[in-house]
N, C-alpha and C positions, 0 to 999 in steps of 0.2 A: 253256200248256195243262197245268198241273200237276194231279195227282190232287186230288179233293175232300178237304179237311182235316176234313170232318165226322167226328164221333166214330163208331166202329163201333156195330153194333146193341147194344141194352141187354144182351141175353143174352151177347154176346161180352165186353162190359165186365165183367159179373159174373164170368165165368169167368177173365178176365185177372187180376182182383183176387185170385182164388183161386190163381193161379199164382205170384204175387209172393213169398209166404213160402217157397216150395219151396227146399230146399237144393240146392247144387251137387252134381253126381253124385259119389258117394263121400264126401261130407261130411255128417255127422250134422245133422239139422234142429234148430233151436233150440227149436221148439215141439213138444210131445208130439203124436203122431199125424199130423204133417206128412209126406206121402210124399216120398221121394227119387227123382227121375227116374233111370231106368236106361237108357232108350232115347231117342236123339235123332232128330230129323226133319230131312231135307234135301229141298229142292224146287228148282225153277227159276223164273225170273222170269215165265214164262208163267202162273203161278198167279194173278197180278194181285192179290196180297194188298193190302188197303187200307193206306195210310200210317198211319192211326190205329191199326190193329191192330198193325202192326210196332213203332210207337213205344210201344205199351202193354205190350209184352213185357218180362219182367225183364231186368236187365243181363246176367246169365249165362243167356242164352236157350238152350233146347234146339233151337231152329229155326235152320237155315242156308238162306238163299236164294242160289242160284248164278245169277249174271247170264248171260243169253244174248246173244251178240254180234249187232250189226246193222251191215251194211255199206252206207254211203251213198256211191255213187261208189267212190272208192279209199280212203275213210276208214272205219275200224272204230270203232264206239262200243259202250259197255257200258251195260246198263240202269242208270238212276239218274244218268247224267251230265247235267250242266246243259243244258237246252234241246234234249235229244235229240228230243223229240216235235216241237218247232218245226222242227228240222233235217229230220226225215222229211217233215213236211207241205210244206215248201218244195221238197224234192227231188221229191216226187210231183207237185206242181203244175208243176214245171219239166221233168218227164219224165226226171229223173235216175234211174238204176237204184238200187233199194233191195233188198237181199237180207239174209237172216238165216242164222245157222249154229247148230249145236248147241254147247253147251259142250264143251270138250275133256275126255277122261278124266282128264287131270292136274288140272283144276279140282275134279272130284269127289274124286279121290284126296286132294288137299290138305284138302278139307273133312272127309272121313272120318277122316283121320289126326289132324286137329286135335281132333275130337270124342273120339277114342280117348284122346288125351293129356289131355283134360279129365276123363276118368274114366268116360265112358259105356261101357256093356257091349255095346250094339248100336245099329244105325241102321236106320230105315225111310226110304227115299228115294222120294218121290212125284213123278211127272213127267207132262208133257204127253203126249197120245196119240201112240203110236209111228207112227200113220198120218199124223201131221202133222209129226213131227220125229224125228230119230234120237237125241234126248237120253237116253232110257232106255237105249239101247245104250251110250252113253258111260258112263253110271252103272254099268252091269253090268261093263264092262271095268275100271273103277276098283275095283269091289267085289272083283274077283279079285286085286287087288294089295295089299290091306290085310289086317291081322290081325283087325280087328273084324268081327263078322258084320253084313252089310248085306243087307237085303231090298229089292229094287227093285220098285216098283209102277208099272205103266203105267196111269194113271188113266182112259184111254180118253176123255178130255175135255180141256178147256182153259179159260183164264180163271178167273173166280171159282168155276166148277164144280170145277175142280181145286183152287182155293184153299180151298173149303169142306171138301174131303177132307183137305187139309193141316191146317186148323184142327181137324178131328175127331181127327187123329193127334196133334197137339200137346196137345189136352185129355187124351187117353188117356195119353200119355207123362208129362204133368205129374202125373197121378194115380198114377204109379208102375207103370203097366202094362208088361208085357214086350213084346218085339218082335212076337210073334204077335198079341197083342191090339191093339197100336197099328196094325199093318198091317190087321187086320180092320176097325177103326174107319174107316180111310181108304177102304178098298174099299167098305164099306157106304154111306158118305156119297156117294162118287162114283156109285154105281149108282142113287141116288135123286135125282140132280141132272141137270137138262136145260139146254141152251143153245139159245136162239132168237135169230136176228139178221137185220137188214136192212142191205144195203149198196147205195148208189146205183149202183155199178158192180162187175161181177165181174172186171174186167180185172186188177186187182192180185192177186186170188186165182188167176187163171189163170196169170199170169206166175210166181207162186211155186210152181206145180204142186199147189195145194191143191184144185183142181177140174179137171175135164176141159175140153178145148177146146169140145166140143159144149155143155156146160152154160153156158159163158161166152157163148154166143149169146143166152141169155135177156136179157142186159143190153144187147143191141144191136138186137134185133128189136122193132119196134112200141113202143118206149119202155117195155118191160116192166121192172118192178122186182121183183127176186126176194126171197123170204123163205127163209131157210136154217136148218138146225139142225145140231147135232153129235150123231150117233147111232152107236153102236158104234165110236166113235173117229174117224169120218170126217165130213166136211162133206157134208150131203145137201140137195137141194132140197125145200122144203115146198110153196110155192105161188108162182104168178106173178100179180102185181098190176099194174094199168095206170098207177098214179101213186105218187109218193112219199108223199103224204098218206094214200092208201088203204092203202099198204104198212104204214105205221106204225100206223094204226088196226087193221089186221088182226093185226099183231104183238101189240098190246094184247089183242085178243080171244083169241088163242092162249094167251098167258101167263095171262090171267085164268081161262080154262077149265082149264088144267093146275093152277093153284093151288087153285081151288075143288074139284077132285077129290081133293085131299089132306086129311088130318086137320086140323081146325080148330086153329090155334095152332102148327102144326108148320112152316109154310112160311116160308122166308127168301128174299128177293129181292136181286139186285144188278143194276145197270144200268151198262154200259160205253159209252163214246163215244170218238170221235177227232175233235177239232176242232169239235164241236158241243155244248158243255156245256149251252146253253140248251134245246136239243131234249131232251137227256137228263133235265134237271130237270123239264121239262114232262111227259115220259113217266112219270117217277117219281111226280109229283103225281097224274096220272090213274090210275095203277095203285093208289096208296094209296086213292083214292076208290072204286075198283072192288072193292078187297080190304080192307075196314075192319078185319078181324081179323088182318091181316098187318102186322108191323113195317114202317116206311118203308124202301124200298130203299136200299141203300148205292150211291152214285154215284161212279164213278171213271173216269179216262181208261184206255183200253187200255194195257197195257205196250207198250213200243217194239217188242218182237219180234212182237206181234200186230197193232199198228197198221200195221206195214210191209206186212202181207199184206191186211188188211181195207180199207185206204185211208180217205181222208177221208169223213166223214159217216156212218160206221157207227153203228148203235144195236144193242146186244146186251142181252138180258135173261137172267139166270140164275135158274132156279127150283130152290131147294133145299128139302130136307125134313130137319128135325132128326131124328137117329137116336138111339134109346135104346141103352144099354149092352147090353141083352139082344138087340136087333136086330143090332148089330154082331157079337156073338159067334156068332150063328146063321148069319151069312153065309158 
């Protein structure tokens, strides 16, 4: 169940091509007027950045993605290891305990020191909501141990909603922006991005402490299928639907209404799944038909750290809105 290898959105491809000529920090650019990045960006694997996006970054990338560990039984895995999603799927089906953990402060410290050695003057570190993980706390502890200035941002979201904030930060940093402007770009993007999702069962979210015990009763009473969202950094219930088919249809309606309320041409969508790529592809096709002015959604598997909590059969849609430079600076 690998991530879709489809190329990233056209607007991302265009911006990636603009990044490639950029000189390494502290090294003069070969072309006149080419900005030299001064600020680097760090994030965690909960950002769910598409494989195509990561592969398209320059060799000397200003972005570092720190993997978040997943524990399956007594074994510890890191994001990106072969067959990790298949291992998690088999474990969940067999009732084996699956847990996740924050990266250690040492992992972030190593990343920050490496970027300092490469010549960067500052770092913006963008992370999963602190209500869902202690990752931002680990990053703050690490920031206190290094000489390079590090600004840690709690994105208050997760998945490609967090990932879009990271992409906005990378774009600003690649253009030569300083730490404050890079951080503002990430924060502005995160504030304009929403996460909506459907899970066949709330049990795995309950086990991981991401929802309360009372809320988990939704998934056991009268075959109710819950629709959820991430709001203010927390997972909140949206609606209760009586069947999986109706839940997915209602998810489409909610996403379409949100997208249609935003400026034409500004909306970007991403669809996540775990173990059900055909459903995700069908959902993306229907959203494209409903939103003809919006680029086709990027489809990808959830990263392991999120799949472990959402469980098999999840469908999530991220609705983002492209933020202009003036908007990010005013945030």
